[in-house]
KOLTORGU-756348 format. One line per field, with one value per residue: residue number from 1; chain; x, y, z of N, C-alpha, C in turn. Coordinates in Angstrom, 3 decimals. Atoms other than C-alpha are relative to their C-alpha. Example, Ala and Ser with C-alpha at 12.3 -4.5 7.8 and 13.67 -1.06 7.14 Angstrom:
// residues 2
pos = c(1; 2) .
unit = c(A; A) .
n.px = c(0.890; -0.820) .
n.py = c(-1.190; -1.190) .
n.pz = c(0.000; -0.060) .
ca.px = c(12.300; 13.670) .
ca.py = c(-4.500; -1.060) .
ca.pz = c(7.800; 7.140) .
c.px = c(0.900; -0.770) .
c.py = c(1.200; 1.090) .
c.pz = c(0.000; 0.730) .
***
This chain:
// residues 114
pos = c(1; 2; 3; 4; 5; 6; 7; 8; 9; 10; 11; 12; 13; 14; 15; 16; 17; 18; 19; 20; 21; 22; 23; 24; 25; 26; 27; 28; 29; 30; 31; 32; 33; 34; 35; 36; 37; 38; 39; 40; 41; 42; 43; 44; 45; 46; 47; 48; 49; 50; 51; 52; 53; 54; 55; 56; 57; 58; 59; 60; 61; 62; 63; 64; 65; 66; 67; 68; 69; 70; 71; 72; 73; 74; 75; 76; 77; 78; 79; 80; 81; 82; 83; 84; 85; 86; 87; 88; 89; 90; 91; 92; 93; 94; 95; 96; 97; 98; 99; 100; 101; 102; 103; 104; 105; 106; 107; 108; 109; 110; 111; 112; 113; 114) .
unit = c(A; A; A; A; A; A; A; A; A; A; A; A; A; A; A; A; A; A; A; A; A; A; A; A; A; A; A; A; A; A; A; A; A; A; A; A; A; A; A; A; A; A; A; A; A; A; A; A; A; A; A; A; A; A; A; A; A; A; A; A; A; A; A; A; A; A; A; A; A; A; A; A; A; A; A; A; A; A; A; A; A; A; A; A; A; A; A; A; A; A; A; A; A; A; A; A; A; A; A; A; A; A; A; A; A; A; A; A; A; A; A; A; A; A) .
n.px = c(0.202; 0.484; -1.059; -1.271; -0.997; -1.411; -0.902; -0.474; -1.341; -0.746; -0.514; -0.610; 0.678; -0.322; 0.107; 1.291; 0.501; 1.245; 0.808; 0.906; 1.208; 0.557; 1.386; 0.566; 0.898; 1.362; 0.244; 0.151; -0.978; 0.684; 0.248; -1.063; -0.899; -0.581; -1.074; 0.049; -1.146; 0.189; -1.247; 0.061; 0.752; 0.935; 1.095; -0.214; 0.406; -0.011; -1.039; 0.168; 1.018; 0.005; 1.206; -0.256; -0.456; -1.338; -0.014; -0.607; 0.174; -0.992; 0.079; -0.794; -1.305; -0.910; 0.257; -1.188; -1.033; 0.571; 0.608; 0.733; 0.284; 0.461; -0.235; 1.093; 1.104; 0.517; -0.878; -0.127; 0.064; -1.299; -0.159; -1.391; -0.227; -1.281; -0.488; 0.512; -0.468; 0.321; 1.449; 0.640; -0.072; 1.286; 0.497; 0.765; 1.047; 0.801; 1.392; 1.045; 1.371; 0.666; 1.244; 0.272; -0.930; -1.371; -0.949; -1.362; -1.079; -0.681; -0.891; -1.445; -0.652; -1.013; -0.754; -0.957; -0.975; -1.388) .
n.py = c(1.431; 0.583; 0.887; -0.278; 1.041; -0.355; 1.040; 0.856; -0.272; 1.082; 0.894; 1.232; 1.236; 0.423; -1.127; -0.299; -1.353; -0.299; -1.022; -0.704; -0.607; -1.000; -0.278; -1.301; 0.032; 0.229; 1.440; 0.425; 0.978; 1.288; 0.439; 0.878; -0.541; 1.075; -0.240; 0.709; -0.255; 0.253; 0.273; -0.406; 0.864; 0.860; -0.685; -0.356; 1.083; -0.259; 0.765; 0.017; -0.886; -0.057; -0.623; -1.041; 0.682; 0.543; 1.334; -0.081; 1.069; -0.076; 0.903; 1.205; -0.104; -0.900; 0.012; 0.338; -1.035; -1.332; -0.254; -1.269; -0.514; -1.380; -0.745; 0.060; -0.845; 0.477; -0.422; 0.659; 1.445; 0.414; 1.305; 0.448; 1.059; 0.653; 0.934; -0.484; 0.622; -0.809; 0.057; -1.015; -1.277; -0.524; -1.165; 0.401; -0.962; 0.051; -0.149; 0.274; -0.140; -0.995; -0.444; 0.799; -0.356; 0.459; -1.111; 0.410; -0.959; -0.111; 1.138; -0.163; 0.988; 0.888; 0.699; 0.954; 0.288; 0.003) .
n.pz = c(0.114; -1.245; -0.489; 0.663; -0.242; 0.097; -0.440; 1.068; 0.479; 0.636; -1.029; 0.512; -0.408; -1.352; -0.915; -0.630; 0.222; -0.702; 0.641; -0.911; 0.566; -0.909; 0.358; -0.376; -1.156; 0.494; -0.031; -1.393; -0.464; -0.129; 1.366; 0.469; 1.010; 0.787; 0.951; 1.264; 0.858; 1.428; 0.701; 1.411; 0.890; -0.724; -0.672; -1.385; -0.876; -1.431; -0.679; -1.453; -0.567; -1.459; -0.533; -0.997; -1.208; 0.194; 0.610; 1.326; 0.973; 1.062; 1.136; -0.247; 0.643; -0.718; -1.446; -0.790; 0.140; -0.185; -1.302; -0.013; -1.342; 0.033; -1.227; -0.958; 0.444; 1.275; 1.088; 1.289; 0.179; 0.517; 0.614; -0.010; 0.980; -0.241; 1.025; 1.281; 1.230; 1.181; 0.228; -0.841; 0.716; 0.426; -0.716; -1.179; -0.280; -1.212; 0.402; -0.968; 0.497; -0.827; 0.605; 1.180; 1.078; -0.201; -0.013; 0.346; 0.010; 1.293; 0.121; -0.178; 0.854; -0.562; 1.036; -0.561; 1.050; -0.421) .
ca.px = c(-0.514; -2.279; 0.521; 4.177; 6.748; 10.481; 13.517; 14.011; 17.336; 19.969; 20.902; 23.159; 21.706; 21.540; 21.191; 18.360; 16.223; 13.510; 10.813; 8.665; 5.157; 4.008; 0.278; -1.480; -3.443; -6.518; -6.069; -7.427; -4.955; -7.567; -7.182; -5.253; -2.278; -0.674; 2.435; 2.262; 5.008; 5.156; 8.031; 8.942; 6.446; 4.311; 1.093; 1.030; 0.848; 0.037; 3.017; 2.075; -0.705; -1.053; -4.165; -4.537; -3.921; -0.666; -1.740; 0.276; -0.328; 2.101; 2.113; 3.430; 6.309; 7.738; 6.605; 10.000; 11.859; 9.482; 8.371; 5.693; 5.244; 3.775; 4.459; 2.254; 0.128; -0.421; 2.163; 4.730; 4.250; 7.466; 8.384; 11.650; 12.980; 15.742; 17.851; 16.999; 17.219; 16.870; 13.236; 12.493; 13.306; 10.348; 8.317; 6.884; 3.625; 1.932; -1.832; -4.976; -8.703; -10.567; -14.192; -14.385; -11.554; -8.084; -5.451; -1.961; 1.312; 3.697; 5.870; 9.519; 11.903; 13.897; 16.614; 18.552; 21.714; 25.351) .
ca.py = c(29.205; 27.102; 24.542; 25.064; 22.290; 22.584; 20.442; 18.801; 18.603; 16.402; 13.390; 10.419; 6.916; 5.606; 9.057; 10.579; 13.654; 15.335; 17.273; 19.863; 21.049; 24.255; 24.790; 28.118; 29.018; 28.740; 24.992; 23.535; 21.573; 18.830; 17.617; 14.827; 15.713; 13.684; 13.467; 12.477; 12.087; 12.180; 10.527; 11.640; 10.226; 8.666; 9.507; 11.182; 8.636; 8.808; 7.814; 8.768; 10.286; 11.371; 12.148; 14.992; 12.454; 11.319; 8.008; 7.341; 5.272; 4.475; 3.064; -0.493; 0.485; 2.991; 1.943; 0.613; 3.775; 6.724; 8.308; 10.984; 13.165; 16.493; 19.181; 19.493; 22.273; 20.331; 22.084; 21.581; 18.066; 16.222; 13.370; 11.662; 9.512; 7.036; 4.820; 6.912; 5.252; 6.546; 5.428; 8.020; 10.803; 13.036; 15.955; 15.589; 17.319; 18.084; 17.841; 17.905; 17.710; 20.759; 21.590; 18.788; 20.247; 18.717; 21.283; 20.995; 22.705; 23.642; 20.628; 20.147; 18.301; 15.328; 13.994; 10.887; 10.519; 9.686) .
ca.pz = c(-5.911; -3.348; -3.114; -3.939; -4.315; -3.818; -3.255; -6.613; -8.374; -9.955; -7.866; -8.454; -8.393; -4.862; -3.376; -1.373; -1.707; 0.326; -1.464; 0.282; -0.399; 1.223; 1.275; 1.320; 4.436; 2.243; 2.353; 5.578; 7.670; 8.102; 4.562; 2.920; 0.780; -1.968; -4.067; -7.713; -10.233; -13.990; -15.764; -19.296; -21.754; -19.045; -17.287; -13.921; -11.109; -7.425; -5.291; -1.728; 0.337; 3.924; 5.934; 8.390; 11.145; 9.608; 8.085; 4.959; 1.849; -0.929; -4.401; -4.326; -6.580; -4.085; -0.622; 0.431; -0.557; -0.175; 3.063; 3.306; 6.355; 7.298; 9.856; 12.918; 11.460; 8.270; 6.101; 4.761; 3.486; 2.809; 0.530; 1.334; -1.480; -0.765; -3.000; -6.029; -9.415; -12.940; -13.046; -10.363; -12.813; -13.445; -12.227; -8.751; -7.947; -4.685; -4.804; -2.754; -3.256; -2.057; -2.696; -5.211; -7.245; -7.661; -6.757; -8.283; -7.698; -10.475; -9.792; -8.954; -11.251; -10.018; -12.281; -11.348; -13.344; -12.915) .
c.px = c(-0.406; 0.993; 1.249; 1.006; 1.407; 0.835; 0.511; 1.419; 0.589; 0.663; 0.614; -0.807; 0.473; -0.120; -1.398; -0.356; -1.251; -0.692; -0.926; -1.172; -0.569; -1.391; -0.415; -0.904; -1.447; -0.343; -0.081; 1.060; -0.627; -0.370; 1.161; 0.806; 0.683; 1.185; -0.233; 1.331; -0.365; 1.355; -0.138; -0.745; -1.014; -1.087; 0.383; -0.540; 0.089; 1.082; -0.190; -1.073; 0.104; -1.251; 0.367; 0.520; 1.349; 0.056; 0.461; -0.344; 0.962; -0.373; 0.924; 1.427; 0.998; -0.024; 1.222; 1.033; -0.501; -0.598; -0.648; -0.270; -0.503; 0.261; -1.261; -1.212; -0.559; 0.885; 1.316; -0.247; 1.282; -0.105; 1.489; 0.135; 1.399; 0.358; -0.537; 0.581; -0.529; -1.492; -0.770; 0.044; -1.381; -0.337; -0.917; -0.962; -0.652; -1.446; -0.932; -1.359; -0.739; -1.245; -0.326; 0.921; 1.405; 0.921; 1.395; 0.976; 0.648; 0.977; 1.453; 0.686; 1.046; 0.658; 1.044; 0.936; 1.400; 0.848) .
c.py = c(-0.556; -0.983; 0.256; -1.069; 0.580; -1.208; -0.937; 0.355; -1.202; -0.833; -1.232; -1.218; -0.452; 1.105; 0.178; 1.456; 0.178; 1.166; 0.622; 0.571; 0.945; 0.387; 1.384; -0.151; -0.201; -1.483; -0.448; -1.035; -1.390; -0.530; -0.892; 0.682; -1.161; 0.499; -0.896; 0.212; -0.337; -0.153; 0.432; -1.011; -0.894; 0.839; 0.324; -1.117; 0.438; -0.849; -0.062; 0.990; -0.042; 0.728; 1.092; -0.606; -0.656; -1.411; 0.119; -1.221; 0.229; -0.901; -1.183; 0.151; 0.829; -0.188; -0.339; 1.118; 1.421; 0.119; 1.373; 0.394; 1.434; 0.641; 0.009; 0.812; -0.384; 0.328; 0.460; -1.516; -0.413; -1.353; -0.319; -1.178; -0.550; -0.933; 0.363; -0.784; 0.792; 0.002; 0.999; 1.386; 0.444; 1.267; -0.468; 1.144; -0.259; 0.278; -0.260; 0.195; 0.946; 0.498; -0.736; 0.286; -0.469; 1.209; -0.539; 1.142; 0.023; -1.136; 0.366; -1.160; -0.782; -0.746; -0.881; -0.437; 0.013; 0.894) .
c.pz = c(1.357; 0.598; -0.830; 0.396; -0.102; 0.384; -1.072; -0.413; -0.692; 1.086; -0.662; 0.428; 1.377; 1.026; 0.559; -0.238; 0.829; -0.692; 1.033; -0.765; 1.049; -0.486; 0.478; 1.218; -0.422; -0.019; 1.446; 0.384; 0.105; -1.378; -0.416; -1.091; -0.705; -0.817; -1.219; -0.713; -1.441; -0.655; -1.457; -0.851; 0.678; 0.657; 1.451; 0.891; 1.456; 0.653; 1.508; 0.412; 1.507; 0.462; 0.998; 1.297; -0.140; -0.568; -1.447; -0.850; -1.155; -1.164; 0.273; -0.527; 0.797; 1.511; 0.841; -0.001; 0.257; 1.395; -0.026; 1.437; -0.129; 1.354; 0.852; -0.433; -1.351; -1.187; 0.590; 0.075; -0.701; -0.695; -0.031; -0.944; 0.207; -1.153; -1.387; -1.158; -1.192; -0.297; 0.870; -0.656; -0.449; 0.767; 1.116; 0.368; 1.354; -0.390; 1.173; -0.666; 0.925; -0.721; -1.282; -1.174; 0.359; -0.165; -0.285; 0.226; -1.372; -0.241; 0.271; -0.708; 0.784; -1.159; 0.669; -1.109; 0.577; -0.903) .
***
């Protein structure tokens, strides 16, 4: 796999979690990386992106609670999620665009429940 996510799990409301995305060496470090999530019964949505230079963008719905970052060499890419609530439950995917093709990881499951 070109990108592999990890770090998901079961978390109580109000808790925090940090997801990791490790990219294959086949993916250039000078490339933007993104995190998407897909809640049960809903479409996949973009939640955060980061450029090779470290500039981040967030969906309005998460910008106060999510923080995306990446290691100096470009990988891993992290997504820190704070103040988790049940609406954050879903599968989180790491993704990038390479050669005109959207690359996806297998996803990591985040479940927020008391």
